[in-house]
C-alpha positions as CSV (number, residue, x, y, z in Angstrom):
1,M,78.4,79.4,110.5
2,A,78.1,81.9,111.3
3,S,77.2,85.3,108.4
4,A,77.7,88.8,107.7
5,P,74.9,90.7,105.7
6,V,76.2,92.8,102.8
7,L,75.2,96.8,103.3
8,G,73.0,98.0,100.5
9,S,71.7,94.2,100.0
10,D,69.8,91.4,101.6
11,D,72.3,89.0,100.7
12,T,74.9,87.7,103.5
13,V,78.2,86.2,103.2
14,T,78.7,83.2,104.4
15,L,81.9,83.5,107.0
16,D,84.9,80.6,107.4
17,D,84.5,79.3,111.1
18,A,87.9,78.6,111.8
19,V,88.9,82.6,111.5
20,F,85.1,84.1,113.0
21,G,84.2,81.3,114.9
22,A,87.8,81.3,117.6
23,P,87.3,81.9,121.4
24,F,88.2,85.4,122.4
25,N,91.8,85.0,124.2
26,G,91.8,88.7,126.4
27,P,94.9,88.3,127.3
28,L,96.6,87.6,124.0
29,V,94.7,90.2,121.9
30,H,95.8,93.3,124.9
31,E,99.6,91.4,124.4
32,C,99.6,92.2,120.5
33,V,97.1,95.5,120.7
34,V,99.8,96.6,123.0
35,A,102.8,95.4,120.5
36,E,101.1,97.6,117.6
37,L,100.4,100.5,119.4
38,A,104.1,100.7,120.7
39,A,105.6,100.1,117.7
40,R,103.5,102.8,115.9
41,R,105.4,105.3,117.6
42,R,107.8,107.1,116.1
43,G,110.7,107.3,118.9
44,T,112.5,110.2,117.3
45,H,112.5,111.9,121.1
46,A,115.5,113.2,121.7
47,T,117.8,115.7,124.3
48,L,121.1,117.3,124.4
49,T,123.7,116.0,126.8
50,R,126.3,117.6,127.8
51,G,128.5,116.4,125.7
52,K,126.0,117.8,122.7
53,V,125.6,121.3,123.8
54,S,127.7,123.8,122.2
55,G,130.0,126.0,124.2
56,G,131.1,125.2,128.0
57,G,135.0,124.6,126.9
58,A,136.1,127.0,129.2
59,K,136.8,126.5,132.8
60,P,134.1,129.6,134.2
61,W,136.6,130.6,136.7
62,R,139.3,129.1,138.5
63,Q,139.2,126.5,140.8
64,K,139.8,128.3,144.5
65,G,140.1,131.7,145.5
66,T,136.6,133.1,144.1
67,G,134.0,131.7,147.0
68,R,131.9,130.4,144.2
69,A,131.4,126.4,144.2
70,R,133.8,125.1,142.0
71,A,132.5,124.3,138.1
72,G,134.2,123.2,134.9
73,S,132.2,123.7,132.4
74,S,129.1,126.4,131.9
75,R,126.6,123.4,130.6
76,S,126.9,121.3,133.2
77,P,123.5,119.7,134.1
78,L,123.1,122.0,136.9
79,W,123.2,125.4,134.8
80,T,120.3,126.9,132.9
81,G,121.5,126.2,129.5
82,G,123.8,122.8,130.3
83,G,123.1,119.7,129.1
84,T,120.0,117.0,130.1
85,V,120.8,114.1,132.5
86,F,119.4,110.7,131.3
87,G,117.1,112.3,128.8
88,P,115.1,110.3,126.1
89,S,117.3,109.8,122.4
90,P,116.2,108.0,119.4
91,R,115.1,104.5,119.9
92,H,112.2,102.1,118.6
93,Y,109.8,100.3,120.4
94,T,109.1,97.1,118.6
95,V,108.1,94.3,121.6
96,K,108.7,90.9,119.4
97,V,104.9,89.0,119.3
98,N,105.1,85.4,117.7
99,R,103.4,85.1,114.6
100,K,100.7,82.3,115.3
101,A,99.8,84.3,118.3
102,R,99.0,87.1,115.9
103,R,97.1,85.1,114.2
104,A,95.4,83.8,117.1
105,A,94.6,87.2,118.4
106,L,93.6,88.4,114.6
107,R,91.5,85.5,114.9
108,A,89.8,86.3,118.3
109,A,89.2,90.2,117.0
110,L,87.3,89.1,114.3
111,S,85.5,86.6,115.8
112,V,84.0,89.4,118.4
113,H,82.8,91.5,115.7
114,A,80.7,88.4,113.9
115,A,79.4,87.3,117.3
116,R,78.0,90.6,117.9
117,G,76.8,91.2,115.1
118,S,79.0,94.4,114.1
119,L,80.5,93.0,111.0
120,F,79.4,93.8,107.8
121,V,80.5,93.5,104.0
122,V,80.5,96.2,101.4
123,D,80.1,95.8,97.6
124,G,83.6,97.7,97.1
125,G,83.1,97.6,93.1
126,A,79.9,99.3,93.4
127,F,81.0,102.7,93.0
128,D,82.1,103.7,89.6
129,A,83.1,107.3,91.4
130,P,83.7,108.7,94.6
131,S,80.4,109.4,96.3
132,T,80.2,110.4,100.0
133,K,76.5,110.4,99.8
134,Q,76.1,106.6,98.5
135,A,78.8,106.0,101.0
136,Q,76.2,107.8,103.7
137,G,73.6,106.0,102.8
138,L,75.2,102.6,103.2
139,V,76.7,103.3,107.2
140,A,74.2,105.9,108.0
141,D,72.5,103.5,111.1
142,R,76.2,102.9,112.1
143,L,77.7,106.0,112.9
144,G,76.9,106.3,116.4
145,G,80.3,104.7,117.2
146,S,83.7,104.4,115.5
147,V,83.3,103.0,112.1
148,L,86.5,100.6,110.3
149,V,86.1,100.5,106.5
150,V,88.7,97.8,105.2
151,L,89.3,98.0,101.6
152,A,91.3,95.7,98.9
153,G,93.4,98.4,97.8
154,E,93.5,100.2,94.9
155,E,91.0,98.5,92.8
156,E,88.8,100.1,95.4
157,A,90.3,103.7,95.2
158,A,86.6,105.1,94.6
159,A,84.8,103.4,97.7
160,A,88.1,104.5,99.8
161,K,87.7,108.0,98.5
162,S,83.9,107.8,99.1
163,F,84.1,106.5,102.9
164,R,86.8,108.7,104.2
165,N,84.8,111.7,103.5
166,L,82.4,110.7,106.4
167,A,83.3,111.8,110.3
168,G,83.9,108.5,112.7
169,V,84.7,106.6,109.7
170,S,88.3,105.5,109.4
171,V,89.7,103.8,105.5
172,L,92.9,101.1,105.5
173,P,94.0,98.9,102.8
174,A,93.8,95.1,104.0
175,D,97.3,94.6,104.5
176,A,97.9,97.4,106.9
177,T,94.7,96.8,108.9
178,G,95.6,95.9,112.4
179,I,94.4,94.2,115.7
180,A,94.2,97.5,117.7
181,D,92.1,98.9,114.5
182,I,89.9,96.3,114.5
183,V,89.4,96.2,118.4
184,G,88.8,99.9,118.6
185,A,86.0,99.9,116.3
186,A,82.7,99.4,117.1
187,T,81.5,98.5,113.6
188,L,83.9,96.7,111.0
189,V,82.7,97.3,107.3
190,V,84.9,94.9,105.0
191,S,85.1,94.9,101.1
192,R,84.3,91.5,99.8
193,A,88.1,91.5,98.3
194,A,89.2,92.4,101.6
195,L,87.5,89.9,103.7
196,G,89.3,87.2,101.9
197,S,92.6,88.5,102.5
198,I,92.1,89.4,106.0
199,S,90.8,85.5,106.7
200,D,93.8,84.3,104.7
201,R,96.3,86.3,106.8
202,A,94.2,84.9,109.5
203,A,94.2,81.1,108.9
204,R,97.7,81.3,107.2
205,E,99.9,78.5,108.9
206,V,103.7,78.5,108.9
207,A,105.2,75.2,107.1
208,R,107.5,73.8,109.5
209,G,110.7,71.4,108.2
210,N,109.3,68.6,111.1
211,G,106.0,67.8,109.7
212,A,106.5,68.7,106.1
213,A,106.4,66.0,103.6
214,P,109.6,65.4,101.8
215,N,109.9,65.8,97.8
216,A,112.6,65.7,95.1
217,A,113.1,69.5,95.2
218,A,114.2,69.7,98.7
219,A,116.5,66.4,98.0
220,A,118.4,68.2,95.7
221,P,120.7,71.0,96.4
222,G,120.5,74.0,96.1
223,G,116.6,73.0,94.5
224,A,113.3,75.4,94.7
225,A,112.5,74.0,98.4
226,E,115.7,75.5,99.8
227,E,115.4,79.1,97.8
228,A,111.8,79.6,99.2
229,A,112.6,78.7,102.9
230,S,114.8,81.4,103.2
231,P,113.9,83.2,106.8
232,N,113.6,86.9,105.2
233,E,110.7,85.0,102.2
234,A,109.2,83.6,105.6
235,A,109.2,86.1,107.3
236,A,107.3,88.5,104.7
237,E,105.0,85.8,104.0
238,A,104.2,85.8,107.6
239,G,103.8,89.5,107.8
240,G,106.5,90.2,109.5
241,T,106.9,92.0,112.8
242,V,104.4,94.0,114.4
243,A,106.8,97.4,114.2
244,T,106.7,100.7,112.0
245,A,109.2,102.9,114.5
246,A,111.8,100.7,113.3
247,G,110.9,101.2,109.7
248,E,109.1,97.3,109.0
249,E,105.4,97.4,108.4
250,P,102.4,96.4,110.6
251,A,101.0,93.2,110.7
């Protein structure tokens, strides 16, 4: 069973083989990373077509008799100051990736760090106050490459403020850490609370109607099971889509 050392002590944390012992699936991880990076694009690019450029309502000169090429508008794409043809318009770059595929890719990315010994655990509650010196001492031997520190959230704010001052160190909350972040980090440092959160997210399975055991609440019309089976709640539980350009949160 794989284990991860705890920074600042001689302790180790036992890792779940179902999450940190999965085989690496390169094409699947690549698909999810490309989808995540594409979804992070803002998609706010825009150009003015000839219909959006101000002016150009009057015909520059009469159709015949001037010796010039005929023209109907001074905002033609052929003219300086005219509109743009086939220019980019605001759009999103969301690419749908199945939830099972995202979880499998997350397990594969975590397993790579566990296998090569680049996964470490930090006690986020050990920081009573922000201290960059204390954070520097924990990761001083691992600053040769990019370091990703994953913390639980507001309860570990002091640790987050401590690590974020270090060059080459990125700090993310556990619920906002994507596969692209994990794959792109040379060293992965996870707090104890964040480790449990990521493990649950990677190992979570969505309940399907075919294999679910019947119960009284499901049989009764309008029961609690029917309310819990709404698509929005199921999608929220599964982490939603990987897009942020469309206003959605990354998985």
